[in-house]
N, C-alpha and C positions, 0 to 999 in steps of 0.2 A: 702829157694827157691829150686826148683827142680834143679838138676845138669845141668849146662851149660858149654860148652867148650869154654873158652875165650883165652886160650893160648896153643900152641903145641910146643913140642920139641922132635920130633921123630928122630930116626936114623935107616932108612930103609936099606935093602941090596943094595949095590952099589950106595948109596946116595952121590951126589957130592956137594950139597948145598941146601939152603932153602931161600925162599923169603916170608917174613911176610907182607901180604897186610893189607888193612883196615879190611877186613872180612875173606879173604881166606889165608891159608898158603900153599905155593906151593913148593914141594920137587922135586929136579932134580935128576932123577935116570939115572946115566951113560950117561947123555946128550942125551938120547933117549926118555925117558918117563917123564911125569910130574905127580906127585901125588898131586891132589888139594883137600885139606881138607877144607870143608865149616864149619867154626867155628860158634859159637853162638854169636859172636860179632855183634854189630850193629853200623852203622855209619850214621851220618846226617850232612849236611853242611861241609863235608870232615873232620869231627871230629869223632873219635871212642868214643862212649859213654861208661860210666864207668861200666855198668852192662850188662851181657849177657842175651839173650832171649832164654829160653828153647825150644828145638826142631827146632829153626830157621834154623840151618845148615842143618838138615835133610830135612826140607821143601824145602829149596832152591836147595839142591843137587838133590833131587828126581824130582822136577819140571823140572829143567834144563836137567836132563838125559832123561826124557820122551820127551821133546821138541826137543832135539838133534836127537833122534830117529825119531820123527815125521817130521823132515825137512831134513833128510839125502838125500832125492831125489833131493833137491834144490841145496844144496852146501855140499861138503864133510866136515866133522867136526873132531875134535881132539879126540873124545871119543873112548877109547878102552874097558873100563869096569867100573862098579861101585861095587867094592869089599866090600864096607861098606855103610850104609845109608847116611853117611856124606862125602863120598869120591868118586871122579871120577879120574880114571887114563886115561891119554891120551898121544898122541904123542906130542913131543916137537917141536914147530914151532918158527919161527922168527916173533914176533908180529908187526903189523903195529902200528905206533905211533899216531893213531887216534881212537876215538870211533865213531861209526856210530849211531847217535841218530836220530830217525825218530818219527815224531809227527803227529797224525791224528787230534788232537784237541788243541785248545788254552788254556793251563792250566799250573799250576806249575810255574817254573821259566820263561817260555815264556810269560805267562799271567802277571806275576809281572813286566817284562820288558815292555810289551805292555801297561799296565796300567800307567806306568811311562812316557809314550809318545814315546817309541821306536817303529819304524815301519819297521826296517830292522833287521833280525835275521840271522846271518851267511851268509850275502850277499843276503838273500831272502827278497824281498819286501812283507810286510804283508798288506792285505786290511784294509781300514778304517772301523770303525763302528762295529768291532767284539766285542762280549761279552765273558765273562769268560766261558770256557768249550764248546764253539761253535766248530763245526766240520770245518776243513779246506776244501776248495773245493777239493783239492787232498793232500795226506800226504806230508809233507816237511821234507827234511833231513837237520839236523842242527848239523854237526860234532863238536866234541871237541878234543883238543889235549889231549893225554894220559899222564898225569903228574905222575912222579914217586913219588912225594910228593906234598902235598898242593892241590890247586884247579886245576881241568881240566878247560881249557879255550875254549870258543867258537871260531870257526875259519871257514872261508868260503872255499868252494871247490877251488876257484881261488887261495887263499893263500896257501892251502895245496899243490897244484900242483906247484905254483911259487916257493915255498920254498923247493921243492924237498922232502917233507915229504913222499909223495906217488906219484908214476908216474901217468901221465894222464890215461894211459891204465888200470893200476891196480885200480885207484880210480873209474873210470867209471864202472868197473866190481863190485867193492864193492857196488856202488849205486844200481846196478841191483839186486845183492844178497839181499841187505837190503830191497828193495821194495818187492821182492818175499817172503822173510821171514815174513815181516810184513803182507802181504796179507794172508799167511797161518795162522799166529798167530791170525789175525782178524777173519778168518773163524772158527777156533777152539773155540775161545772165544765166538763167536755168538751162536754156538751150545749149549753152557753152560749158555746162558743168560747174557753174559758179553760183554763189549766193551773194546778192547785193545786200550787204549788211546795214549800211547807213549811207546817207549822202546829204548834200545840201543843194538848194536851188536859189538863184537870185532872179528877181523880176524888176521890171521897170514899167513905165507908162508912156505911151506916145499917142497923141490925139485921142486921149480918153480911153485907150485900149491897153489892157495888161499884156506885156510882152515878156517872154523868157529871155534872159540875157546871160552873158558870161559863159562859163563852161558847164557841162553836165556829164556825170557818170565817169569822170576821170579818176585816176588813182590819187590825185591831190584833193578832190572834193568828195571822194567815196571810199568805202571799204568793201572789199570782196573776200569771201571765204571760198575755198574749194568745197563743192558739195560732197564729193566722195570722202568718206571718213569723218564727216562733221559729227554725226550722232555718236560714233564710237569715241571720238576725242572728247566730246562733251561729257559723256558718261564717265570717262576716266579722269576728267579734270585736267586734260592736257590742252596746251595752246593749239589754236586752230591754225591750219595752213592758210595763209592769207596773201592777197595781192592788194596792197595799199601802201600809203606812206607810213603806216603805223610801225613798220619794221625800222624805219629811220628814227622815229621817236623812241622806240625801245632801245636801239643802239645808243642813242644820246643819253637816255636814263641810266643805262648800264655803265656809261662812262661819265656819270656824275653831272649831267647837264639837263636842266628842265627850264631854261630861260630865266632863271632867278638871278637876282643881283649878285655879282661876285663870282658867278660860275663861268667857266671857260668852255667854249666849244672844243671837243676833242679833235685831234688832228684828222683831217679828211685826206687820206693818202690817195694817190692815183688809183691804186688797186681797189680801194673802197668806193671811190666815185664811179669807177667802171662797173663794179658789182651792183651799185644802185641803178645805173643805166640799164644793165641786163635785166633787173627786176621790172623796170618800167616797160621795157620792150616785151618781156614775158607777159605782162598784163595786157598790153596792146594786142598781142597775138591771140591770147585767150578770149578776151572780151569781144574783139572785132571778128575773130575767126579768119584772119588773113595774115600772111607773112608780112612782117614790118620791113619796109624798104627804106634803108638809110639814105637820106638826102646828102648831097655833097656839102661838106662842112669846110671846104677849103677857104672860103671867105664869106662867112655867114652874113655879115652886115651888108656887103655889096650885093649879094644875091637877093636879100630881102628888099633892099632899097630899090633895086631894078624891078623886081616883080610887082611890088606895091605901086611904084610910080607908073609903070606901064598900065596897070589895072585902072588907076585913078584917071590917067589921061584918056583911056579908052571910053570912059563914061562921059567925056565932055561933048 
């Protein structure tokens, strides 16, 4: 299998600590900067799968970097630089303990809940008679709590404010930013023949100011449909052609895995992992509108360490 970065253990200049997430490893530099390494790990149903996906980290990091730049006029963001294809360096913020999920269409987990008879999602009443992948009259925001471990849980705006997780004033600003970012993402996707179906945003605060953090509009945080044929497929009740991580979830479901106790992750062969890599690269080329240039993966860890160290030293 092509080289994939599934574990990091760096020691950068002025490093104070590291947080190993499901997919990203985040290094704290002197409590001022964060070095976010987008690994090639892949997770689904809140489980880190046993094999890495070649070039996945590069795809995610470069898409997020481009969209942070393309939305900087809407909301300030954390990005300072991308010293390596798999790394973003940004300012350290105090993160809000919620993820702002916004949905333009009834699909994925929302459809699974709707199909099971639920008509309220995060305190929002859903209309009767909807079908899978149908567009909502207006996009809905369905926040989740940000879990340090395990599952993120759906929560309503009212509960977030009542529990003091986010103040009313801040939450309403997060809603405005979320809607504006989704509009921008939708417009950019439409120019490329895609539909931005749903996505999530994370925010933090620094010096009293709300900052957009983490990644945006990547296939790990978003779902895209191809615009061409969408209406016809919807009318026929067929699955939509999509570019997102949902195809990995569907493969796992078909092979008897949904992250539940006692279930085994199906074997991820080299051919399967490479096919997932191809899908990630396909999404990159569609949403960015540029050919994906594969970085040298001969010694990923050494390359990243050198690039980040050189960048940090250049700031002294």
